C-alpha positions in Angstrom: -10.7 3.5 -71.9 -10.4 3.2 -75.6 -13.3 2.3 -77.9 -11.7 0.9 -81.0 -15.0 -0.2 -82.6 -16.5 3.2 -82.3 -13.3 4.9 -83.6 -13.5 2.6 -86.6 -17.1 3.6 -87.3 -16.2 7.3 -87.1 -13.3 6.9 -89.4 -15.5 4.9 -91.9 -18.0 7.8 -91.9 -15.2 10.2 -92.7 -13.9 8.0 -95.5 -17.4 7.9 -97.0 -17.5 11.7 -97.0 -14.0 12.0 -98.5 -15.0 9.5 -101.2 -18.1 11.6 -102.0 -15.9 14.7 -102.2 -13.4 13.0 -104.5 -10.5 12.7 -102.1 -10.0 9.0 -102.6 -6.3 9.1 -101.6 -6.9 10.2 -98.1 -9.9 7.9 -97.8 -7.6 5.0 -98.7 -5.1 6.0 -96.2 -7.8 6.0 -93.5 -9.0 2.6 -94.6 -5.4 1.4 -94.2 -5.3 2.9 -90.7 -8.6 1.0 -89.8 -6.9 -2.3 -90.7 -4.3 -1.6 -88.1 -6.9 -0.9 -85.4 -7.3 -4.3 -83.9 -6.8 -5.6 -80.4 -5.7 -8.9 -79.3 -8.1 -11.2 -77.6 -8.5 -10.6 -73.9 -8.4 -14.4 -73.3 -4.9 -15.8 -73.1 -4.9 -19.4 -73.9 -2.2 -22.0 -73.8 -1.7 -24.0 -77.0 -3.5 -27.3 -77.1 -1.2 -30.3 -76.3 -3.8 -33.0 -76.1 -5.0 -35.0 -79.1 -8.6 -34.5 -80.2 -11.1 -36.8 -78.5 -12.6 -38.7 -81.3 -15.4 -41.3 -81.0 -12.9 -44.1 -81.0 -10.7 -42.4 -78.3 -13.9 -41.8 -76.3 -14.9 -45.4 -76.5 -11.4 -46.6 -75.6 -11.4 -44.3 -72.5 -14.8 -45.6 -71.4 -13.7 -49.3 -71.9 -10.4 -48.8 -70.0 -12.2 -47.1 -67.1 -14.8 -50.0 -67.0 -12.5 -52.9 -67.5 -9.4 -51.9 -65.5 -8.4 -50.3 -62.2 -6.3 -47.6 -64.0 -6.3 -44.0 -62.8 -7.4 -41.3 -65.2 -3.7 -40.2 -65.6 -2.8 -43.8 -66.7 -5.7 -44.0 -69.1 -4.8 -40.6 -70.5 -1.2 -41.7 -71.1 -2.4 -44.8 -72.9 -4.8 -43.0 -75.3 -2.7 -39.8 -75.8 -4.9 -37.2 -74.1 -4.5 -35.3 -70.9 -6.2 -36.5 -67.7 -8.7 -33.6 -67.8 -10.1 -35.0 -71.1 -10.4 -38.4 -69.6 -12.4 -36.9 -66.7 -14.6 -35.0 -69.1 -15.4 -38.1 -71.1 -16.2 -40.2 -68.0 -18.4 -37.5 -66.6 -20.3 -37.0 -69.9 -18.9 -33.6 -70.6 -17.3 -34.7 -73.9 
C-alpha cells in the first residue's frame, strides 16, 4: 500500500539538502512533483440537492408537523428540503 504523506516528507528532506548544495533547479522540480502527489478523498459523496435548513425553515417544519396531518415527504415538498432533513429537524438532530 502506498504512503503518500511519508513519500512527500522524504522528498521534502531531499529538496532541503539540494537547496543547501545549491541545486535549486532539481529542488524546484521535486517541489512540483510533490504538488501532484495528492489523493482523492476516500468518501464519495453525492452532491447536495436539498436547501439549507435555516432557522425559518426549521420553524416552518415544526409548525407544519404540529398543525397538520402531513407526512414528512409532504412537508419536505412544501419547504423545499428532502424528507430526511424533515426527520432530522423533528427528532432534534438539526
